[in-house]
N, C-alpha and C positions, 0 to 999 in steps of 0.2 A: 603646147602648154609649158614645156620645160624651157622654152626660150623666153617668152614674154613674162611668164609667171614663175617666180622663184618659190616653188613649193616648200623648200626648206625653211622659209620664213613664216609659214602658217603654224598656228598653235597645235594643229594635229600632229606636227612633227617637232623636233627639237635637236639642238646640237649640230645643225646642218645635215642631219640624216634625213632620208625620205623612205622610210619603210614602216610597216605596221608593228614591227617589234616581235622579238622572241622573249616572252615573259616567264619569269619564275613565279612561284607562289607568293602572293602578297596578302597582307592582312586585309580582310574585308571590312567594310563599314567606315572607311576613311578615304580621303582624297589621295590620289596618286601625286607624286611630286614630279617636277620637271626632270630632276636627276634620275628618277626611276624610268621616266619615258625615254630619256636619252640612253640610259643603260640598256633598255630593251632593244633599241635599234642597233647599238654596238654589238650586243650579243647575237643578233641575227647574222651579222657579218662573221662573227667568230664561229657560229654553227656551220655556216656555208663553207668558209675557207678551211675549216678543220677537215671537211670531207675530201679535200685535195691531198691530205697527208703531206703537207709541205715540209721540206728540209731547208735549213738556212742556206741562203744563196740561190734558191729556186727562183725562176722567172715566172711570175703570174700575170695574167691579163684579165682585167675586169671589164665585162661588156656592159655598156650603159652606166658609166661610173657616176654620172650626175655631178654633185658637188665634191665628190672625191674623198670625203672624210673616212669612208670605209676602206678605201685603198690605202690611205695614210695609216689607219689603224693596223691593217694587216702588215704593212711594211715595217712599222715601228715595233710591233709586238713579236713578230715571227722572224725578223731578220731576213726577209725575202725582198726581191725586187718586184715592184708592182707597177704596171702600166695601166692607166685608166683610158678607156676608149669611149667616146661619146660623139654623136653626130651634131649636137647643139653647140654652136660657137659660144652662145651666151652662157651656157652651163660651164663650158671649159674655162671661160674667163672668170666665172665665180670660183671654180675649183682652184685655179691658180692663186686667186686672192685669199681664199679661205685657208689654203694649205701652204701659204708662202713660207712660214716658219718651218713647217715639216719638210718641205722640199729642200730647204737649205740644210736643215739638221741631218737629214737622211743621206745627203751627199750622193745623189744620183740614183738612189733606190726607189724613188717615187717620181713618176712622170705622167703627163696627160697628153692625149692625142685625139685628133678629130678623125672620125671615120664611121663606116656603117658596120653593124654587127652581122649583116648578111653578105658583106664583102670586106672581110677584115684585112687591113693593110699591113699584114705581117707575113713573113716567109713560112714555108712549110717546115713543120717540126721545130719551130723557134721558141716555144714556151713549154714550161713544165706543168702549168695548170691554167685552166680557164674557169672563171666563175661569173655569176650574175645574181644580183639581189633585187628582186621585185622590179624587173624590167621586161621580162619575156612577154608579159601580157600586152605590151605595146607593139609587138612585132607581128607583122602579117605573115611572114614565112619562117616558121620555126624549123622547117626541114633545112632551109638554107643556113640557119644559125648552126644547126647540128653538123652539117657538112663542113662549114668553115671552121668551127671549133676543132673538129677532128683533124682537119688539114694542118692547122697551126700548132697542134700539140705534138710533142715528141712521142715516140712509142713508149707506152707505159704511163704517159701523162694522164691527168684526171680532169674531169669537168664536174662542176657542182653548180646548181641553180636553185633558187627558192622564189616562189611566187604562188599566186592563187590559180587553181584550176578547178574544173568540175570533176567530181568523182566519176569514174567510168560507169556509164549506164544511167546517169542522173538526167532527169527531165529539166533542162535549163531554160525552158520557154518563159518562165516568170522572171528571170534575172533582169532583163532590160527594164521592166516596170519597177524594179526595186533599187537598182544601182544605176545612178545617172551616168557615170562614165562608161558603162557598158552600152547604154542607150545611145550615147553620142559617138561611140566607136573609139573612144580613148583607150579603153580596156577591152580586150577580147578574151573571153573565158572558154577554153577548150577542154575536152576530156584529157586528164593527165596521161592516160594511156596512149593518146595520139603522139604526145611529145616523146614518151618512152620509145614508141615505135620509130619515130624520126631518128632518135639516137642510134637505135639498132641498125636501121637502114643505112646510116652514115658510116657504120663500121665499128661503133662503140661496143664494148663488152661490159659485163658486170653492171648492167643498168639497174639501178635501185630507186624505188619510189617510196618515200617516207612521208606519211601524213604528220604534220606538226601543228595542225589547227588548234589542238588543245592548249598550245603554248602561245597562240596568237589572238584568237578572236574575242574571247571573253574579257581579257584584260585591256585589249585595245578599245573595246566598247566602253569599258569603265572610263578610259581616258577621254574618249569622245564625249561621254555624258557630262563631263565637268568642264567642257569648253563651250564656246559660242556656237558650236555645231551640234549641240545636244539634241536639237529638234530636226536635224537634217537627215537626208537619205543615207548618210554614212552609218547610221545606227542599223541599217538593213544588212550590213555584212554579217553580223551575228545571227540575224534571222535566217539568212541564206545558209549559213553553216549549220544551224540547228535543224533546218529543213532538209539537209543533206544534198544541197544542190551546188554548194561551193565549199572548198576546203583549201588549206594552205599546205603546200608540199615542198619537200626538199628532194631534188632529183640529182643523182650522181651517176657517173659512169667512168670507165677506163678506156683509154685509146689502145 
């Protein structure tokens, strides 16, 4: 879907970002603006990358970088070197086009590479931080991601990832009937504790799981409600959150 379909072009997203957004408090009773939608998605990246506690000059690796605008944001705002990794050649072509000016302006601090997040083409201990924004739900083997992230991180380096999981102990049997991408296998929703256990098994320490659903689902649903998808299954994300069977989490750990 990330090859043939450019999700960043859909009205559900904006600014070439592809995530549900980390939203602040917004005035009720009015339509949200495209600028606010874009800002929410940029803020999701800031929230994730901040958990890496990066220093200027650090080398960061984004797993599943997609169109790469989040990687460009981090490189520009934090003075770090960011490499985006994605297995889709089509997405990487788009990333190079969308970020052409940023690549030139940042002078080597931003680059994009093709490869798998379960077999990362980087050497041992070669990066200071690894992060992922709303992509782990597409990966079949999260234990492999954890092992590979641990391998490429230097001692003391950090990992941070944000996406939707099930709360531990939740009955998720109804989710495929409510969320089309789960029914078709595009998204896999696992208990968040399973991923935390994968990180611990891979050798990570200080594994922290933070629910951020209160900053995601209600405002995202407001946005969906004012698009052509207002009557689609996409409105069921909020229902799943309110029913306690899906939440959005920010997971971090130290090598």
